[in-house]
N, C-alpha and C positions, 0 to 999 in steps of 0.2 A: 442827437437822435431823440425823437419824441418818446417820452416814457409811457404815455397813455396810448398813443396811436399804434404802438408796436404790439400791445397785448392783443391776443386773439379773443374773440367773443364766442363763448360757448352757448349754443342754442339748446335749450332744454327740450325734453320730450313733449310732444303736443304742440310745438310751435313750428310753423312753416315760414321760411324766408325766401322770397322771390326777388331777384335782381334783374330788372329789365334794362333795355338799352337806354343810355344816358343816365345811369345810376338812379332810376326810379325804383325805390325799394318798397315792397309790400310785405308786411309781417302779419301773419294770422296766428291767433292763439285762442285759448279758452275764454279770455275776456273780450275779444273782438278783433278788429282789423285796423291797422295803422298803415298809411301810405305817406311817403315823404320823398321829395325830389332832393337828392344830395348832389354835391359838386361833382361834375363829370370829369374834372381834372385828375381825380384820384381813382385808383383801381380797387374795386371791392370783389374779393374772391370768396366763394363759398365751397368748403370741402367738408362733406359729411355733416358733422354737427358743430363746425366752427366757421367763423367768418373772420377774414383778415383784410385789413385796409393797408394799402401800400401807396407811397407817393412817388411820382416820376423823378423829381429833382429835389435838391436841398435848398431851394430858394425860400425866402421868408414866407411868401404866400402859401406854398405847399406845406411848409412845416406847420403853419398855424391851422390850416384846414385839416391836417392829418389827425390831430387829437380831437378836434371838434367833430369830424365825421364819425370817428370811432365811438365817441360818447353819445352822439345822436342815435346811432344804430343800437348801441347797448341799451339806451333808454327805451327804444321801441320794443326790443326783445323783452326787457324786464316789465314794461308796461302791459303787454298783452298776456304775459304769464302770471305776474303777481299783482301789478297795479301799483299806483302811488297814492299816498295820503299825507295830508297836512293836518295836524291837530292844533287847535287854537283854544285859548281860554279867555274869558271875560273877567276883568277885575274892576270893581267899582260898585258903589252903592246904587242899587236899582238897575244895574246892567243885567240884561238877560236876553236869551235867544230862544226861538221856537220855530218849528217847521209848520207851514200851513200849505199843504199840497206840494207844489214845486217852488213855493216862495219861502225864503228865509226871512223871518221877521225879527228885528233886533230892537230892543229898547236901550239906547245908549246915552240918555240924559238930554236928548233933544226934546223939543215940544211935540214931536211926532215920532212914531215908530219908523225905523228904516227897513224898507222891503227890497229884497234882491231876488231876482228869478234865477234858478239854476240854469247855467248854459248847457248846450248839447254836449253829452259825453261826460258830464260831471254830476256826481251825486253828493248831496250834503246831508249829514246826519247830525242830530242834536241829542246826544245821550242824556244830558241833563241841561238845565237852564244856563249853566256857565261854561259849557264846552261846545265847540263846533268842530266837526271832522269833515274835511273836503277830500273826496276820493275820485279817482279816475285813472284811465290808462295812459293819458298823454301828460307827461311830467310838466310840460310848459303850460298847458291849460290849468292844471291843478295849482301850480305856483302862482299863476297870474290871477286866478279867481280868489285865492287865499289872500293875496296882496291887496285886492280890491276891497275885500271884507275888512282887513286890518286898517286900510286907509281911512275908514270912517272914524276911528278913534285910535290913533297910534298911542302906545304906552308913553306916559309922561314920566320924567325922572324924579319928580318931587314926591308924589303920593303913590306912583306905580299903577295908576288907573289906566284902563284902555284895553284894547284887544291885542293879545300877544300870542306868538307861537309857543308851544309847550316847552320846547328846548331853548327858547330865547332867554338871554340874560340881560336884564335892564339894570344899568349902573345907576344907583340912586344918588341923588344930590342932597346936600344939607340945605335946610331952609334959611331964611334971613336971620333967625335968632341963633343959628349955630355958630356964628363968628363973634367971639368975645375975648 
């Protein structure tokens, strides 16, 4: 039995969930509206303020879709009510970030500044020069854009320089002179 798929999703006040034919789910909340086409092999039932996902059989495909569908639905409900955010920090001499309208401008040790435009539905904040906060209601978009920012300078294990998530642990390595 799926441990995640069995759990019911509680819908908070102020959030409306509509399930159309073919499992086209529309979730409206204070932050906006999300629409997603989910697998039509599973059954999604809405009762008052809870949503339950059930599967027709116990075959491998239905078991794997069960937890996935429930998690995608839950992320939609959380996204329109609270939203998601990824906090990142820059480590390194001369590394800094700033906002210029809808552009994120980063100095990362290249001969030129790196400029990235905020995608639709994502807001980027720079509280200070060494912090970047990516916010949005779609968890997948937030994580994907944060990964694109991080890909410019991944944290390296010797000096710890680069762009890292705030909760990320970088295992440091000893340099050449460490072995004697």
